[in-house]
C-alpha positions in Angstrom: -7.5 17.0 -8.7 -5.6 15.0 -11.3 -1.9 14.3 -10.3 0.8 14.2 -12.9 2.2 10.8 -13.9 5.6 11.7 -12.4 4.0 12.3 -8.9 2.0 9.1 -9.1 5.3 7.1 -10.1 7.1 8.9 -7.1 4.5 7.8 -4.6 4.5 4.2 -6.0 8.3 4.0 -5.8 8.5 5.5 -2.3 5.8 3.3 -1.0 7.4 0.1 -2.4 10.8 1.2 -1.1 9.5 2.0 2.5 7.6 -1.4 2.4 10.8 -3.3 1.4 13.2 -1.5 3.7 11.1 -0.8 6.7 7.8 -2.7 7.0 7.8 -6.1 5.3 10.2 -7.8 7.8 8.0 -6.6 10.7 4.9 -8.4 9.5 3.9 -11.9 10.3 2.9 -14.7 7.7 -0.8 -14.5 9.1 -0.8 -10.8 7.8 -0.2 -12.0 4.2 -2.8 -10.5 2.0 -3.8 -7.8 4.4 -4.0 -4.2 3.1 -1.2 -1.7 4.0 -1.7 2.1 3.7 1.9 3.8 3.7 2.5 7.5 4.0 5.2 8.0 1.6 6.4 11.2 3.3 6.8 9.8 6.9 6.8 6.1 6.6 4.0 5.7 9.0 1.5 2.9 8.0 -1.7 1.0 9.0 -2.5 -2.5 8.3 -5.9 -4.2 8.1 -8.5 -6.2 6.1 -10.0 -3.2 4.2 -8.1 -0.8 1.9 -10.6 1.9 2.8 -10.3 1.5 6.5 -6.5 1.5 6.5 -6.5 4.6 4.3 -8.9 6.5 6.6 -7.0 5.5 9.8 -3.8 6.8 8.2 -5.3 10.0 7.1 -6.7 10.4 10.8 -3.2 10.1 12.1 -1.2 11.8 9.6 -2.0 15.3 8.2 -1.6 15.6 4.4 -0.5 12.0 4.0 0.6 10.9 0.5 -0.9 7.4 0.6 0.3 4.3 -1.2 -1.9 1.3 -0.7 -0.8 -2.3 -1.3 -1.3 -5.8 0.0 1.3 -7.5 2.1 3.0 -10.3 0.1 2.8 -8.7 -3.3 -0.8 -9.7 -4.0 -2.7 -7.6 -6.5 -4.9 -4.9 -5.0 -7.0 -4.6 -8.1 -7.6 -6.4 -11.3 -9.7 -5.2 -14.4 -11.5 -7.6 -16.5 -10.2 -11.0 -17.6 -8.7 -13.3 -14.9 -5.4 -14.3 -13.4 -4.3 -17.6 -14.6 -2.8 -20.2 -12.0 0.9 -20.2 -12.0 2.4 -23.2 -13.5 
């Protein structure tokens, strides 16, 4: 099923808002770079080393979860082609 762009934007916006307001300050520095799967309906989340494992764990716990996946600390989840230059 293809989701409309407006639904995708809602999921992204809600996921980032939940992370900023409720999750980020609970996580430790040694969890930087770990994957988070956040249900944008309930605020429930899972954290771990694999995007797939945290997504599956969240779906096991929360029926009909609307999942947003990110990495703690703002690191990119995916890149397509090219490279990410070192910051100056």
